[in-house]
C-alpha positions in Angstrom: 60.9 97.2 -32.1 63.0 100.2 -32.8 60.2 102.8 -33.0 57.6 103.6 -30.3 54.6 102.1 -32.2 52.5 99.4 -30.6 52.3 95.9 -32.2 49.0 95.4 -34.0 48.3 92.0 -32.5 48.7 90.7 -29.0 51.1 87.8 -28.7 49.4 84.4 -28.5 50.6 83.6 -25.0 49.5 87.0 -23.7 46.1 86.6 -25.3 45.6 83.1 -23.9 46.7 84.3 -20.4 44.3 87.3 -20.6 41.5 85.0 -21.8 42.0 82.4 -19.0 42.1 85.1 -16.3 38.5 85.9 -17.5 37.4 82.3 -17.1 35.3 82.7 -13.9 33.6 85.9 -15.2 32.9 84.3 -18.6 31.4 81.2 -17.0 29.2 83.3 -14.7 28.0 85.3 -17.7 27.4 82.1 -19.7 25.3 80.7 -16.9 23.4 84.0 -16.5 22.5 83.7 -20.3 21.6 80.0 -20.4 20.3 79.4 -16.8 21.7 75.8 -17.2 25.1 74.6 -16.2 25.6 72.2 -19.1 24.6 74.8 -21.7 26.8 77.4 -19.9 29.8 75.0 -20.2 29.1 74.5 -23.9 28.7 78.3 -24.4 32.0 79.0 -22.6 33.8 76.4 -24.7 32.4 77.8 -27.9 33.4 81.3 -26.8 36.9 80.1 -26.0 37.2 78.5 -29.4 35.9 81.6 -31.3 38.1 83.9 -29.3 41.2 81.9 -29.9 40.5 81.4 -33.7 39.8 85.1 -34.0 42.7 86.4 -32.0 43.9 88.3 -35.0 40.7 90.4 -35.0 41.4 91.7 -31.5 42.9 95.1 -31.6 45.2 96.2 -28.9 43.5 98.9 -26.8 40.1 97.4 -27.2 38.3 96.4 -24.0 39.1 92.7 -23.8 36.2 91.9 -21.4 33.7 93.6 -23.7 35.2 91.9 -26.8 34.8 88.4 -25.2 31.4 89.1 -23.8 30.2 90.3 -27.2 31.5 87.0 -28.7 29.6 85.0 -26.1 26.4 87.1 -26.4 26.4 86.7 -30.2 27.0 82.9 -30.0 24.1 82.7 -27.4 21.8 84.7 -29.7 22.7 82.6 -32.8 22.2 79.3 -30.8 18.8 80.6 -29.5 17.7 81.4 -33.1 18.7 77.9 -34.3 16.7 76.3 -31.4 13.7 78.4 -32.3 13.9 77.2 -35.9 14.3 73.6 -34.8 11.2 73.8 -32.7 9.0 74.5 -35.7 6.2 72.0 -36.1 5.6 70.4 -39.5 2.4 68.6 -40.2 2.7 66.1 -43.1 -0.9 64.8 -42.9 -3.0 65.4 -46.0 -5.7 67.4 -44.4 -3.4 69.5 -42.1 -5.6 68.5 -39.2 -3.0 68.9 -36.5 -1.9 72.4 -37.6 -5.4 73.6 -38.0 -6.8 72.1 -34.9 -6.1 74.9 -32.5 -8.8 77.1 -31.1 -6.9 80.4 -31.6 -5.3 81.6 -34.7 -1.5 81.8 -34.7 0.4 84.5 -36.4 2.8 82.8 -38.9 5.3 85.7 -38.9 4.9 86.3 -42.6 4.0 90.0 -42.1 7.0 90.4 -39.8 9.3 88.8 -42.3 8.1 91.1 -45.0 8.6 94.1 -42.7 12.1 93.0 -41.9 13.0 92.7 -45.6 11.6 96.2 -46.1 13.5 97.6 -43.1 16.7 95.9 -44.4 16.2 97.6 -47.8 15.7 101.0 -46.1 18.8 100.5 -44.1 20.8 99.5 -47.2 19.8 102.8 -48.8 21.4 104.9 -46.0 24.7 106.6 -46.8 27.6 104.4 -45.8 29.0 107.2 -43.6 26.1 106.7 -41.2 25.1 103.1 -42.0 28.4 101.4 -41.2 28.8 102.9 -37.7 25.1 102.2 -37.0 25.4 98.6 -38.0 28.5 98.1 -35.9 26.7 99.6 -32.9 23.7 97.4 -33.7 26.0 94.4 -33.6 27.2 95.2 -30.1 30.3 97.3 -30.6 30.9 100.1 -28.2 31.0 103.7 -29.4 34.8 103.9 -28.7 35.5 100.7 -30.6 33.6 102.1 -33.6 35.5 105.4 -33.4 38.8 103.6 -33.2 37.8 101.4 -36.2 37.0 104.3 -38.4 39.7 106.5 -36.8 37.2 109.3 -36.1 36.4 111.3 -32.9 33.9 109.7 -30.6 31.4 112.6 -31.0 31.4 112.1 -34.8 30.5 108.4 -34.3 27.8 109.2 -31.9 26.4 111.8 -34.2 26.4 109.4 -37.2 24.6 106.7 -35.2 22.1 109.3 -34.1 21.5 110.5 -37.7 21.1 106.9 -38.9 18.5 106.3 -36.2 16.7 109.5 -37.1 16.7 108.8 -40.8 15.5 105.2 -40.3 12.7 106.5 -38.0 11.6 109.0 -40.7 11.6 106.2 -43.3 9.6 103.9 -41.1 7.1 106.5 -40.3 6.7 107.5 -43.9 6.3 103.8 -45.0 4.2 102.5 -42.1 2.8 105.5 -40.4 2.5 105.3 -36.6 3.1 101.7 -35.7 1.6 102.2 -32.3 -1.8 103.0 -33.9 -1.5 99.9 -36.1 -1.0 97.7 -33.1 -3.9 99.2 -31.2 -6.1 98.7 -34.3 -5.2 95.0 -34.4 -5.9 94.5 -30.7 -9.3 96.1 -31.1 -10.1 93.9 -34.2 -9.0 90.7 -32.4 -11.0 91.5 -29.2 
């Protein structure tokens, strides 16, 4: 290069070398998440695959360790959600005897699903200037990575995330009131 600008992408060989120097740390983190050596191996392999196939998304100057850990954490969370969905019991008997045979009632999550849809709608109504940094932070990006992405000062990003939280809290309180009081009322009703 004739000018002093940095290349936008790390060369493939440098990227692979940097990734493989992280192998022991990544494997330890995978085991810490899964608590199972075989699942940890699978998680590491999936992380390696995703990192290599998304090498073009890694920006020079970004914390490589945090970037790979975020990939691994997101894969783990997604796999956990899939397992939870797979463990759902379906009763195909005509009278639903097995599902209804429990002594205690079980919350089916419908109320929570409705609340999540309402929260998502509230979030979508936020101004993009605060919503986008907030969503990146929610997805695991560090403040500095978000600031670099938007080419804004770190303090501006922290303020925007703060204001997004504040506005969401106000919307939630306006819609649902004090959720702590609601939970206490349910506990007393079920006692």
